[in-house]
Each structure stands twice: as C-alpha cells, then as structure tokens.
C-alpha positions in Angstrom: 77.3 111.9 137.7 79.7 114.8 138.4 78.8 117.7 136.2 82.2 118.6 134.8 85.3 116.7 133.8 87.5 119.7 134.2 88.3 119.1 137.8 89.8 115.7 137.0 92.2 117.2 134.4 95.1 117.4 137.0 98.4 115.6 137.2 98.3 112.6 139.4 94.6 111.9 138.9 93.8 108.3 138.1 91.4 107.4 135.3 90.0 104.2 133.8 88.9 104.2 130.2 86.4 101.4 129.2 86.8 100.6 125.5 90.3 102.2 125.6 91.3 100.6 122.2 88.5 102.5 120.3 89.1 105.0 117.6 88.3 108.0 119.8 89.3 106.5 123.2 92.9 105.4 122.4 94.1 109.0 121.5 92.1 110.3 124.5 94.2 107.9 126.7 97.4 109.3 125.1 96.4 112.9 125.6 95.3 112.4 129.2 98.6 110.6 130.0 100.4 113.6 128.4 98.6 115.9 130.8 100.2 113.9 133.7 97.3 111.7 134.6 97.7 108.0 135.4 95.6 106.2 132.9 94.6 102.5 132.5 91.6 100.8 131.0 90.0 97.8 129.3 89.0 96.6 125.9 87.2 93.5 124.7 90.1 92.3 122.5 93.7 92.9 121.8 94.5 95.2 118.8 97.3 97.3 117.4 95.9 100.3 119.3 95.9 98.3 122.6 99.5 97.3 122.0 100.5 100.8 121.2 99.0 102.1 124.5 100.8 99.3 126.4 104.0 100.4 124.8 103.4 103.9 126.3 103.1 102.3 129.8 99.2 102.3 129.9 97.9 99.1 131.4 95.0 97.5 129.5 92.8 94.7 130.8 91.3 92.5 128.1 87.7 91.9 128.8 85.3 93.9 131.0 85.2 92.7 134.6 84.0 94.4 137.8 87.1 93.3 139.5 89.1 95.7 137.3 87.6 98.7 139.1 88.8 99.8 142.6 88.4 102.9 144.8 91.8 104.1 143.7 90.3 105.5 140.5 89.2 109.1 140.5 87.0 108.7 137.4 85.9 106.4 134.6 85.4 107.3 130.9 83.3 105.1 128.6 83.0 104.8 124.9 79.5 105.1 123.3 79.3 101.4 122.9 79.5 100.7 126.7 76.1 100.8 128.4 74.9 101.0 131.9 74.7 97.3 132.3 78.4 96.9 131.7 80.0 95.3 134.8 82.7 97.9 135.1 80.2 100.7 134.9 78.1 99.1 137.6 81.1 98.6 139.8 82.2 102.2 139.4 78.8 103.5 140.3 78.6 101.2 143.3 81.9 102.7 144.5 80.8 106.2 143.9 83.3 106.8 141.1 82.1 109.4 138.6 81.4 108.0 135.1 81.9 110.3 132.1 81.2 110.0 128.3 84.2 110.3 126.1 82.8 113.5 124.5 82.8 115.1 127.9 86.5 114.3 128.3 87.4 115.6 124.9 85.3 118.7 125.4 87.2 119.5 128.6 90.5 118.9 126.9 89.6 121.3 124.1 89.6 124.2 126.5 93.4 123.7 126.8 94.0 124.5 123.1 94.0 128.0 121.7 92.3 126.8 118.6 89.6 124.1 118.7 88.5 123.3 115.2 85.3 121.1 115.2 84.0 119.7 111.9 80.3 118.9 111.9 77.7 118.0 109.3 75.5 115.2 108.3 77.8 114.3 105.4 81.5 114.8 104.7 82.9 115.1 108.3 85.7 112.5 108.0 86.9 113.8 104.6 86.9 117.4 105.7 88.6 116.7 109.0 91.2 114.8 107.0 91.6 117.7 104.6 92.0 120.1 107.5 94.7 117.8 109.0 96.6 117.9 105.7 96.5 121.7 105.6 97.5 122.2 109.2 100.4 119.6 108.9 101.6 121.5 105.8 101.4 124.7 107.8 103.5 123.1 110.5 100.9 123.7 113.2 101.6 120.3 114.8 97.9 119.7 115.6 96.3 117.1 117.8 93.7 115.3 115.6 90.7 113.1 116.1 89.2 111.6 112.9 86.4 109.0 112.5 88.4 107.0 110.0 92.0 106.2 109.1 94.0 108.8 107.3 97.0 107.5 105.3 99.0 110.6 106.1 98.8 109.6 109.8 98.5 105.8 109.3 95.9 106.2 112.0 92.7 108.1 112.8 94.3 110.3 115.3 97.5 112.3 116.1 98.7 113.7 119.4 100.6 117.0 118.6 102.4 119.6 120.6 100.8 122.6 118.9 98.0 124.9 120.1 95.4 123.5 117.7 93.1 120.5 118.1 91.0 119.3 115.1 88.0 117.1 116.0 85.4 115.3 113.8 82.2 116.2 115.6 79.1 114.0 115.4 75.6 115.1 116.0 74.2 111.7 117.0 72.9 111.8 120.5 73.9 115.5 120.5 77.5 114.3 121.2 79.0 117.5 119.8 77.2 119.6 122.3 79.8 118.5 124.9 82.6 120.3 122.8 84.0 123.8 123.1 84.8 124.9 119.5 86.5 128.1 118.7 85.9 127.4 115.0 82.8 125.4 114.2 82.4 124.1 110.7 78.9 123.0 109.5 79.1 121.2 106.1 75.4 120.4 105.6 72.3 119.4 107.5 70.0 116.5 106.5 67.4 114.3 108.0 69.5 111.4 109.6 69.8 109.5 112.9 66.0 109.5 113.1 66.2 106.8 115.7 67.3 109.7 118.0 66.1 112.9 116.4 62.3 113.3 115.9 62.6 115.0 112.5 64.7 117.3 110.4 63.8 120.3 112.5 65.2 118.6 115.6 68.5 118.0 113.7 68.6 121.7 112.7 68.0 122.7 116.3 70.9 120.6 117.4 73.3 122.1 114.9 72.2 125.6 115.9 73.1 124.8 119.5 76.4 123.5 118.3 77.1 126.8 116.5 76.1 128.7 119.6 78.9 127.0 121.5 81.4 129.2 119.6 82.6 132.1 121.8 82.2 135.7 120.8 85.7 135.9 119.3 85.3 132.5 117.5 84.0 131.7 114.0 81.2 129.6 112.5 82.1 128.3 109.0 78.9 127.4 107.1 77.9 126.0 103.7 76.0 128.8 102.0 74.8 126.4 99.3 72.9 124.2 101.8 69.5 125.6 102.6 69.0 123.6 105.8 72.3 124.9 107.2 71.5 128.5 106.5 68.0 128.1 107.9 69.4 126.6 111.1 71.8 129.5 111.5 69.5 132.3 110.6 70.0 135.3 112.9 72.9 133.6 114.7 74.9 136.2 116.8 78.3 134.8 115.9 80.9 135.8 113.3 80.2 133.6 110.3 82.3 132.8 107.3 80.4 131.1 104.4 81.7 128.9 101.7 80.1 127.6 98.5 79.9 127.8 94.7 77.7 130.9 94.6 79.3 134.4 94.3 77.8 135.5 97.5 80.0 133.0 99.5 82.9 134.5 101.4 85.1 131.6 100.2 84.1 130.5 96.7 85.3 127.9 94.2 85.5 129.1 90.6 86.9 127.8 87.3 86.2 124.2 88.2 87.7 121.7 85.7 87.3 117.9 86.2 89.8 115.5 84.6 88.7 112.0 85.5 89.1 111.6 89.3 91.0 114.9 89.6 89.6 118.4 89.9 91.3 121.8 89.5 89.8 125.0 90.7 90.5 128.5 92.1 89.6 129.7 95.6 88.4 133.2 96.0 88.3 134.9 99.3 85.9 137.8 99.4 86.0 137.9 95.6 89.8 138.0 95.4 92.1 135.2 94.2 93.4 133.2 97.2 95.0 130.1 95.7 94.7 127.3 93.1 93.8 123.8 94.1 94.6 120.5 92.4 92.4 118.0 94.1 93.0 114.3 93.6 89.6 113.1 94.7 86.5 113.4 92.5 83.2 115.1 92.7 81.6 118.5 93.5 81.0 117.4 97.0 84.8 117.1 97.5 85.2 120.6 96.1 82.9 121.8 98.8 84.7 119.8 101.5 88.0 121.3 100.3 86.4 124.8 100.4 85.2 124.2 104.0 88.7 123.0 105.1 90.3 125.9 103.4 87.9 128.4 105.0 88.5 126.9 108.4 92.3 127.1 107.9 92.0 130.7 106.8 90.4 131.6 110.1 93.6 130.3 111.8 95.8 132.5 109.5 97.1 129.6 107.4 98.9 130.7 104.2 97.6 130.0 100.6 100.7 127.8 100.0 99.8 125.5 103.0 96.3 125.1 101.7 97.5 124.3 98.2 100.3 121.9 99.1 98.3 120.3 102.0 95.4 119.4 99.7 97.6 118.5 96.8 98.7 115.5 98.9 95.3 114.4 99.9 94.1 111.3 98.3 91.1 110.4 100.5 90.5 108.9 103.9 89.9 105.2 104.6 86.5 104.1 103.2 86.0 107.3 101.3 86.1 106.3 97.6 89.0 104.1 98.5 90.7 102.2 95.7 90.9 98.5 96.7 92.4 97.0 93.6 91.3 95.3 90.4 89.3 92.2 89.5 89.0 90.9 85.9 90.0 94.4 84.5 87.5 96.2 86.7 88.3 98.9 89.3 87.1 98.0 92.8 86.4 100.9 95.2 84.8 101.2 98.6 82.9 104.1 100.1 81.2 104.7 103.5 78.1 106.3 102.0 75.1 105.2 104.0 72.6 108.0 103.5 70.7 108.9 100.2 72.5 112.3 100.1 75.9 110.6 100.3 74.9 108.1 97.7 73.8 110.9 95.4 77.2 112.7 95.9 79.1 109.5 95.3 77.2 108.6 92.1 77.4 112.2 90.9 81.2 111.9 91.3 81.7 108.6 89.5 79.2 108.8 86.6 81.4 111.2 84.6 84.5 109.0 85.0 83.8 107.1 81.8 83.4 103.5 83.1 81.7 101.0 80.9 79.3 100.1 83.8 78.8 101.2 87.4 78.0 98.2 89.7 77.0 99.2 93.3 76.9 96.7 96.1 74.9 98.5 98.8 74.5 97.4 102.4 71.9 99.6 104.1 72.8 100.7 107.6 70.2 100.4 110.3 66.5 99.5 110.0 65.3 102.9 111.1 67.3 104.8 108.5 66.3 102.4 105.7 62.6 102.8 106.7 62.6 106.5 107.2 64.5 107.3 103.9 63.2 104.4 101.9 62.0 106.3 98.8 65.2 108.4 98.7 67.3 105.2 98.7 65.2 103.8 95.9 65.7 106.9 93.8 69.5 106.8 94.1 69.9 103.0 93.7 68.0 103.2 90.3 71.0 105.2 89.0 73.8 102.6 88.7 73.8 100.0 85.9 73.4 97.3 88.4 72.6 97.5 92.1 73.3 94.4 94.3 71.7 94.7 97.7 73.0 93.0 100.8 70.9 92.6 103.8 70.5 95.6 106.2 73.4 96.0 108.7 71.7 96.1 112.0 74.4 98.0 114.0 72.8 99.0 117.3 69.2 98.0 116.4 66.8 95.1 116.3 64.4 94.7 113.4 61.1 95.7 115.0 60.0 97.3 111.7 60.2 94.0 109.8 62.1 95.7 106.9 64.6 94.1 104.5 66.8 95.0 101.6 64.4 92.8 99.6 61.8 95.5 100.0 64.1 98.0 98.3 65.0 95.5 95.5 61.3 95.2 94.7 61.2 98.9 93.8 64.5 99.0 91.8 64.3 97.3 88.3 68.1 97.1 87.9 68.7 95.4 91.2 69.4 92.0 92.8 69.0 91.1 96.4 71.1 88.4 98.0 71.2 87.9 101.8 74.8 86.6 102.0 78.1 88.0 101.0 79.0 84.6 99.4 76.1 84.8 97.1 76.9 88.4 96.1 80.5 87.4 95.4 79.3 84.6 93.2 77.3 87.0 91.1 80.3 89.4 90.8 82.8 86.8 89.8 80.4 85.7 87.0 79.5 89.2 85.7 82.3 91.7 86.3 83.9 92.8 83.0 86.9 94.9 82.0 86.0 98.6 82.2 83.5 98.2 85.0 83.6 100.1 88.2 82.7 98.0 91.2 81.7 100.0 94.3 81.0 98.5 97.7 79.0 101.0 99.6 77.7 101.3 103.2 78.8 101.9 106.8 78.8 98.2 107.8 81.1 95.4 106.7 80.3 95.4 103.0 83.9 96.4 102.2 84.8 92.8 102.8 83.2 91.8 99.5 85.5 94.0 97.5 88.6 93.1 99.4 87.8 89.4 99.0 87.0 89.9 95.3 90.4 91.6 94.7 92.3 89.0 96.6 90.7 86.1 94.6 91.5 88.0 91.5 95.2 87.7 92.3 95.0 83.9 92.4 
C-alpha cells in the first residue's frame, strides 16, 4: 500500500470508492469531486445517498464485481466494512492500484482546512459533533461536517461547505482517528470499550494520548477535566490544553444548572468569567458536558457567545440520541443509541427525574465481546428501570464464540424479561404499556424498529 493519500489529491486523478453510499463515504466522494478528482464507486444497494451522488455526476455500480475495476483508476478507497476478500479489492491489488482506508483519505483532506475540529471520546461523539455543527452554522463558518448519525439541521449526517473549517466525528475503534490531522482535538471521556480490539483500558488511554499528540504546536486539545481517565491519559502532554467540566478548576465551566423536565438552563464561565447563558433542549448532565465541550471547541476558533447561545438553542438532538418516536397508549416512546454501561447510566440519569410513571427499557446488547467484558456493569444499570426487556445480542461484526446470550443478563436482573424475537417483545409491550410510561428502545443495533412499529400500530 502506498504510504500517503496526499499525492492522489490532485485534479484529474481517478478514484474508485467501495461502499460509496456509506455514511462517511458519500460525503468523501463529494469532497473529492469538489477537489477536481474524477470519482466513481460501488455500493451493495441503491439508496438516497447513491441517487444523490448520481445526481452530481458520480457513477455508482450496484454490487461489488471485479470487472468494475480497471487500470485507469489511480487509487481505491474502501469503507471499514469492506475486507480483503472483496472482489474489487482483490482486483485492484492484482492490478497494482493502491488501496486506502477512508480515514486515510479524510485525514489527507483535513490538511486543506485551516481548522480541523475532531471530536473523540468513548461516549457522546455524535451529539457533541452535532452541537459543534449547530454552533458553527450559527457563526456562519460554512463548515464541512462528518457525523456518525443524522442531524435534523442538515437532514443528513454530513455537509460539504466552502468555509475553512472541517468538523469530524473521530472514532478510536481500530485506532481510526490516528489517521487524522486535528488542529483542535476534543476528548470527551475515555472508558473501557471495543475490547475486541483494545487489550484493556490502558490500551484505550494510550490510543487517545496518541490522538492528542497529533495536534500541532499551535493547536488545542479540549479535554474533560471531570473524567479521571482522560486526565490520566493526557498527563504531562506538551500541547496547549483547554479543559471543560463542572468543577471550578475547569477553564470552561457550567454553573447555575437548572433542569426543567427535558430542558436544562445554565451559565458558561470562561476562566471564571461569564461567557454566555444556554437553554438546552436535551436532558441530562451528560448533555451539559457535551454542550460545554462543543462551546469550548468553538471558543478556540473565535466563535462569539451569541453563536454558541443561538446555535445550541436550536439543538434538539441527533438521530437515535434520545429521539422521540411518538406515542403508544398514552406513553412516550423514545429511542437511544446507548450500547455501553456508561452510556446507559447517563441515559437513565437523564430520564429518571422526568416524572414518568414507569420507565420501560427495551435493551439490545451490541456485540458478544462487549456484553461479556462489561457484563456486571450492564447488570447494574439494567436493574434501574421499572422494567427491562432484553432482546438477543446484536452480533454486528462478531460470531458467538463465547456462548453468551441476553438470557444470561436476564438471570441476574430481577425486573427483567428476555425474549429472543422482536415480535414477542412487541406483544409484551402492547399488553403492558400504560399512559404515563416512558418506553425506551436502547442499543446500537436495530432495536429502534420495535418502537417505530409500536408507534405505527398505535395509530391504527
């Protein structure tokens, strides 16, 4: 593999993107085309994103076929889901065409922006990247944006702007974010996760430290002072650091926090001085901290207090982040992407004060390795709702060599029910949901379908 993607970022170069309709690949195709490259690609199925790209003049092959690759291509970029046994990858390598990971391409593109704002952390990345987008749009920065979820403001998970700022959600899995070139690196928190790749928490912390070290001498690391793992990982770091948190020692601090149902008001102090007041329309202390991180990052770019205030006033959450789905039999139905015990804790901390009669959580664990490694922590959090209904583990990229099941969790949780199919879970919900309940579908898999189906049936 050629070491650097930079030499291929030249007008007239021809590139082929495998998985071009993906959440990160489709905006990559747009940006590369905007740089004057000739881009085409493939995807396994037609989608709105594919049709959008075709409308821009980008040719998309449906299906992966070795015959799609020819020696006229200068490079190939693949999404993370495309492996070495893919026929188009094999064909490219047989022809001597260099194959790059999408993060390498995005990393090279970052160098062309004056400001590269990269949002990292075990939890809260999508929400904070979305909040940053709201602020920068309010500040009329015209940013290019890449988010790991759909943001209603954009009606998409990405935006191709003409400004000098790029905002990227930056994931630690497989050390992906180490291919980036941040000028502002935000670290929200560090926790033991992705233990199918990282050996342990210390390995995760080492990866985040390497990420922070990517920031140049004139850049900024924005870090969560309240998170012990983050501060331990960054101890002695020779980079300019701005901290955020609820403690007075933080450079950017939240004070006078008042919660009113799902809304939160608070003041932001910068170095102990009043900066602005925020009216946040998403619940929970974790979202206060996400907003602080977004505000701190925006401040490093010289954004005004008004842009922070008005940008976040219009933020009502990202797709699958405490997303309201509708009502069923007088109950509110929400969906959330939480798939780690820390995220479950933050979610339940946020909803418990909202005054619902009962909190019913339908949880679908994500991956066998995470469920096994964090088993006791999952049990602790799933004991908290009035009723926990457990779906079977969502396999994602794994096979069940551990022999673990959601049934094992249910045995340790008195207020729980395990049902292996969505139909069985919906049957329980239709019979038991009452006015005043909060029904939460939770997990990174396809558990959201239960809530959507329930709401739809409630309309009939």
